[in-house]
C-alpha positions as CSV (number, residue, x, y, z in Angstrom):
1,X,83.3,15.6,-6.7
2,X,80.1,16.8,-8.5
3,X,78.9,15.0,-11.6
4,X,78.0,17.3,-14.4
5,X,76.6,16.4,-17.8
6,X,77.4,18.7,-21.0
7,X,74.5,19.6,-23.1
8,X,75.9,20.9,-26.4
9,X,74.4,21.6,-29.9
10,X,76.7,23.7,-32.1
11,X,75.5,27.2,-32.6
12,X,72.5,26.7,-30.3
13,X,73.6,26.0,-26.8
14,X,76.5,24.7,-24.6
15,X,76.1,24.2,-20.9
16,X,76.8,21.9,-18.0
17,X,74.2,20.7,-15.5
18,X,73.8,17.8,-13.0
19,X,72.1,14.7,-14.4
20,X,68.4,15.0,-13.8
21,X,64.9,14.3,-15.0
22,X,61.5,13.2,-13.7
23,X,60.4,10.4,-11.4
24,X,58.5,7.7,-13.3
25,X,55.2,6.5,-11.9
26,X,55.8,3.9,-9.2
27,X,59.5,5.0,-8.9
28,X,61.0,6.5,-5.7
29,X,63.3,9.5,-5.8
30,X,66.5,7.6,-5.0
31,X,65.8,5.1,-7.8
32,X,65.1,8.0,-10.2
33,X,68.4,9.6,-9.3
34,X,70.4,6.4,-10.0
35,X,68.5,5.9,-13.3
36,X,69.1,9.4,-14.5
37,X,72.9,9.2,-13.6
38,X,73.1,6.1,-15.7
39,X,71.0,7.4,-18.6
40,X,72.8,10.6,-18.9
41,X,76.4,9.9,-17.8
42,X,76.7,6.1,-18.2
43,X,77.7,5.5,-14.6
44,X,76.0,3.4,-11.8
45,X,75.6,5.1,-8.6
46,X,74.0,4.4,-5.2
47,X,72.2,7.4,-3.7
48,X,73.2,7.7,0.0
49,X,71.5,10.7,1.5
50,X,69.4,13.7,0.5
51,X,71.8,16.7,0.2
52,X,69.4,19.6,-0.7
53,X,65.9,20.3,-1.9
54,X,65.5,23.1,-4.5
55,X,62.1,24.6,-5.0
56,X,61.3,25.6,-8.5
57,X,58.3,27.9,-9.6
58,X,57.3,29.7,-12.7
59,X,53.9,30.9,-13.9
60,X,53.0,27.5,-15.5
61,X,54.2,25.1,-12.8
62,X,55.7,24.4,-9.4
63,X,58.1,21.6,-8.5
64,X,61.2,20.6,-6.6
65,X,64.6,19.2,-7.5
66,X,66.2,16.8,-5.1
67,X,69.9,16.5,-4.9
68,X,71.6,13.4,-3.5
69,X,75.1,12.4,-2.2
70,X,75.9,9.3,-4.2
71,X,78.6,6.8,-4.5
72,X,79.8,5.1,-7.7
73,X,79.1,1.4,-7.7
């Protein structure tokens, strides 16, 4: 299963994405993953292992997105 969150605003946008966001200062990537799943989908998960690393780049910034296999707790 893949958890997706719907972002919808009538007449403006309607799309589905995985929960995500930034890592807070002092927070590790696994903790951020669990926090974002709860904030965006209301479920508690335990990240198990890193599934993929997606590199992101545009003229203004570079970054990466980390994808985790998780289990619901």
